[in-house]
C-alpha beads as a LAMMPS data file, in Angstrom:
LAMMPS data file: protein, C-alpha beads

101 atoms
100 bonds

1 atom types
1 bond types

-500.0 500.0 xlo xhi
-500.0 500.0 ylo yhi
-500.0 500.0 zlo zhi

Masses

1 110.0

Atoms # bond

1 1 1 304.588 -181.208 -82.958
2 1 1 308.063 -182.541 -82.150
3 1 1 308.479 -179.941 -79.414
4 1 1 305.138 -180.972 -77.856
5 1 1 306.111 -184.650 -77.956
6 1 1 309.513 -183.945 -76.420
7 1 1 307.996 -181.789 -73.678
8 1 1 305.364 -184.424 -72.889
9 1 1 308.014 -187.137 -72.797
10 1 1 310.122 -185.018 -70.457
11 1 1 307.136 -184.223 -68.207
12 1 1 306.086 -187.879 -67.904
13 1 1 309.680 -189.026 -67.351
14 1 1 310.016 -186.546 -64.498
15 1 1 307.187 -188.064 -62.472
16 1 1 308.188 -189.979 -59.360
17 1 1 308.621 -193.678 -59.995
18 1 1 308.718 -193.459 -63.792
19 1 1 311.546 -195.602 -65.129
20 1 1 310.916 -195.373 -68.861
21 1 1 308.689 -193.884 -71.531
22 1 1 308.435 -195.306 -75.036
23 1 1 306.360 -194.006 -77.945
24 1 1 305.790 -196.398 -80.831
25 1 1 304.251 -195.866 -84.243
26 1 1 301.463 -198.107 -85.564
27 1 1 304.035 -200.627 -86.852
28 1 1 305.560 -200.998 -83.381
29 1 1 308.726 -199.063 -84.155
30 1 1 310.045 -196.591 -81.606
31 1 1 309.614 -192.903 -82.305
32 1 1 310.926 -191.756 -78.926
33 1 1 312.285 -193.616 -75.928
34 1 1 314.127 -193.063 -72.690
35 1 1 315.488 -196.640 -72.819
36 1 1 318.566 -197.896 -74.630
37 1 1 318.138 -199.171 -78.199
38 1 1 317.979 -202.910 -77.401
39 1 1 315.516 -202.564 -74.532
40 1 1 313.392 -200.158 -76.576
41 1 1 313.238 -202.686 -79.404
42 1 1 312.316 -205.487 -76.998
43 1 1 309.558 -203.469 -75.320
44 1 1 308.292 -202.347 -78.715
45 1 1 307.978 -205.843 -80.108
46 1 1 306.503 -207.452 -77.008
47 1 1 304.078 -204.690 -76.068
48 1 1 302.865 -204.287 -79.661
49 1 1 302.053 -207.994 -79.767
50 1 1 300.323 -207.817 -76.380
51 1 1 298.210 -204.857 -77.489
52 1 1 297.163 -206.591 -80.718
53 1 1 296.159 -209.726 -78.814
54 1 1 294.269 -207.681 -76.240
55 1 1 292.448 -205.691 -78.942
56 1 1 291.386 -208.961 -80.549
57 1 1 290.207 -210.337 -77.209
58 1 1 288.176 -207.218 -76.401
59 1 1 286.592 -207.217 -79.861
60 1 1 285.787 -210.928 -79.603
61 1 1 284.080 -210.438 -76.244
62 1 1 282.161 -207.382 -77.410
63 1 1 282.373 -206.183 -81.008
64 1 1 281.023 -202.780 -79.956
65 1 1 283.949 -202.191 -77.601
66 1 1 287.638 -201.342 -78.051
67 1 1 290.808 -201.222 -75.996
68 1 1 291.563 -197.752 -74.613
69 1 1 294.104 -198.434 -71.857
70 1 1 296.031 -201.402 -70.514
71 1 1 297.786 -201.656 -67.158
72 1 1 300.069 -204.573 -66.345
73 1 1 301.532 -204.913 -62.866
74 1 1 304.335 -207.248 -61.852
75 1 1 306.358 -207.536 -58.658
76 1 1 308.957 -205.092 -59.992
77 1 1 307.141 -202.793 -62.409
78 1 1 303.877 -201.429 -63.584
79 1 1 303.536 -200.995 -67.330
80 1 1 300.852 -198.597 -68.501
81 1 1 299.934 -198.707 -72.157
82 1 1 297.806 -196.136 -73.975
83 1 1 297.092 -197.448 -77.469
84 1 1 295.882 -195.207 -80.253
85 1 1 295.348 -195.902 -83.948
86 1 1 298.613 -194.201 -84.947
87 1 1 300.715 -194.387 -81.779
88 1 1 301.318 -196.435 -78.659
89 1 1 302.471 -194.825 -75.417
90 1 1 304.223 -197.072 -72.902
91 1 1 305.143 -195.910 -69.410
92 1 1 307.123 -198.178 -67.095
93 1 1 307.135 -197.252 -63.455
94 1 1 308.140 -198.646 -60.091
95 1 1 304.841 -198.961 -58.184
96 1 1 306.615 -198.939 -54.802
97 1 1 307.988 -195.446 -55.498
98 1 1 304.629 -194.173 -56.682
99 1 1 302.902 -195.479 -53.537
100 1 1 305.332 -193.481 -51.359
101 1 1 304.018 -190.157 -52.671

Bonds

1 1 1 2
2 1 2 3
3 1 3 4
4 1 4 5
5 1 5 6
6 1 6 7
7 1 7 8
8 1 8 9
9 1 9 10
10 1 10 11
11 1 11 12
12 1 12 13
13 1 13 14
14 1 14 15
15 1 15 16
16 1 16 17
17 1 17 18
18 1 18 19
19 1 19 20
20 1 20 21
21 1 21 22
22 1 22 23
23 1 23 24
24 1 24 25
25 1 25 26
26 1 26 27
27 1 27 28
28 1 28 29
29 1 29 30
30 1 30 31
31 1 31 32
32 1 32 33
33 1 33 34
34 1 34 35
35 1 35 36
36 1 36 37
37 1 37 38
38 1 38 39
39 1 39 40
40 1 40 41
41 1 41 42
42 1 42 43
43 1 43 44
44 1 44 45
45 1 45 46
46 1 46 47
47 1 47 48
48 1 48 49
49 1 49 50
50 1 50 51
51 1 51 52
52 1 52 53
53 1 53 54
54 1 54 55
55 1 55 56
56 1 56 57
57 1 57 58
58 1 58 59
59 1 59 60
60 1 60 61
61 1 61 62
62 1 62 63
63 1 63 64
64 1 64 65
65 1 65 66
66 1 66 67
67 1 67 68
68 1 68 69
69 1 69 70
70 1 70 71
71 1 71 72
72 1 72 73
73 1 73 74
74 1 74 75
75 1 75 76
76 1 76 77
77 1 77 78
78 1 78 79
79 1 79 80
80 1 80 81
81 1 81 82
82 1 82 83
83 1 83 84
84 1 84 85
85 1 85 86
86 1 86 87
87 1 87 88
88 1 88 89
89 1 89 90
90 1 90 91
91 1 91 92
92 1 92 93
93 1 93 94
94 1 94 95
95 1 95 96
96 1 96 97
97 1 97 98
98 1 98 99
99 1 99 100
100 1 100 101
């Protein structure tokens, strides 16, 4: 499984505009990351909290629904978050570079 994860991480990281990829476990701790330690920890803590709040919001609005994907766009970056029960995949990209494809 480690080889598959590493290959997937490498494939995603190689896409145009991708600045970082972080994989977190269910506790919000990094399993793999292309960022430095401090930035990985910061993204892990903040995004984990955001995902938990968003899951709660979705469930409050409709208890038959659940969060499957979250996309956050700022002036500088686009952060795509794919939450799962065991893992959390975070991809940070520069939307300007992606639009130039």
